[in-house]
N, C-alpha and C positions, 0 to 999 in steps of 0.2 A: 418523448424518456420514457424508458425501458421500464416494466412495471417492478415493484421492490421483490417480487420473486426473481425475478430474470436479472438483476443487479446483485443479488444475494449470491445467487449462482455463478456469476461473474467475478464476485468479489472473490470467492473461493478459488477459482482457476488461476485469479492473479496473484493471491497470495500461495498458492502451490509453486506456481513458477517462480515466485520472489526467491522461494525455500529452494528449489532447484538451483538456481542461479547462483545464488550465495555461496550454496556448497561446492559449486564449479570453480570458485574464484580461489585463486592461489593467496595463501596471506599476505606473501610479499607485496603484493598488489591491490590491498584493500585501501590504500592511501592514495591510490592513482586518483587523478582529478580530470575535470574539464579545463581545459586552457584558460579560459574565459570564466570559471566558476572554481575559485581555488576552494571553496567552502564544500562543493558537491563532490565529495568523494564515491567509490564503490560502497565503502562501510556505511557512509552517513545516509545515502540513498537506501541502501537495505534497510538500515533501521527507521527512516524516514515513511516510506512504503508500508512498513508492517504497524507503526506507528500510528498511520491514520486509519486503520481497521481498529485499534484499540481505542482511537479518541471516538470515531463513530459510535462503537458500543457503549463507552461510559458517557457519552451524549443521551443515550436514551433513557437513561436514569434521571440526568440532571438538565435534561433539556437544553443545556448549554455545552456547544463544543468548544474547548479550551486548547489554547496552544499549549500547554505546561504538558498537557496529557498525563500519562503512568510516567513514575519517574523509575527511570533504569539505574542498575550499577554505575555507579561512578565511573568507572574505567569502560563502560560499553562503546562510547563514541571513539574511544582511541586503542584497545586493545581487543575487543571480541574480534571471534575469527568470523570466517562465514558461516561456518558450523554452528557458533554460539546464536549467531543472528536467525539463523536458520532455524533451529531448535525454540527458538523465542517466537517466530513466526508462526511454527505450528501450534504453538500455545494458543497466539491470538486466534488464529484461523479455526482451532476447536473450539474457543469461544464463541467466534462468529456463526459456524455452524450450529452448536447448540442452541444460540440464543433464538435462530428462527423457528425452530416449531414450540420452543419454550412460549416465546413473547414476541417477536419480529412479525410473524403471519397473523397477529391479532392488533397489533397497536395501529392508530389513528395515523397513518402516514400524513395527513395533512395537517398535524399537529405543529406547533412551532417549535424550531430549535434556534437559540441564538447562537451564531457564528460569529468570527472573528472578521467575516466577509460580510456580513449583515443578518436579516432576519430571514429564515428559510424555513418551508417544511422540512419534516420527517424526512421525506420522500427526494427533496431536493438535497439535502445533506448527504443522502445516502449516495446519489447518485454522483456529488462531488468527489466525496472521500473515495467511491470507487474509481472513476475514472484519474483521481489524484494519484492512486498507488498504482494504478496503471500506467501513467506516465512513467514513473520514477521505474517501473517495473522494464519499460522500453527502454530506459538508460542504463538499466542493469544489461540488459541484452548488447547493447551499442559498446559496452566496456569490455564484455567478454569477447565481441567479434574484434576488439582493437587489441586484443591481446593473442588472439587467432584462436579461441577457442569456439568452437560452434555451441551455441546456447541448446540445453537439453530440455526439449521439448518446447522449443521457440513458439511462441504467441505470435498468432498471425492476425491479420486483418480482419478476418474470420470472426476469430474469436471475441475481439474486440468491439465488432460489429455493435453500433448502438450507443456506444459510448461516445461522449463528444468530447475527444483528444484533440488535441493540437495537431496540427499538419508536422510541425516540425518536432524532433525528439527534446529538444531543450525549451521549448516553449512550455510556460506553465500557468 
């Protein structure tokens, strides 16, 4: 497992990429979905990738990683543009960046966080949230490619090295 410091760096990089890719997405294509996954639209994947980071940050205070996470405006899942989601993503990225020197570097990463997938350490939770967001960002890259758009600053295998990502784009 990567160190918490390395996970923090990778998470910032993943969120940066998500914001870039969301800005590239033509608004009329944000409703596109994978044929066998009708609820996984470009828009919902972008929001979800960012919400994973927000959930991680919230769990550091509550010691519980909740599925409900932060409440978004009611129309976010249906009406937000790529720019809207990217702006939200930049806010969460800023929180994550500021969290590390203020609290993250000093907390006990062996402390327990209750998750919907079981009880794990803060370190394990951080790793899972990081790779989970990264997996959805890989899916955003794939959507752009399907539209004939080259992802701006494509994440490479080297960028994602050390994260336990599934081999396939649609495995989670």
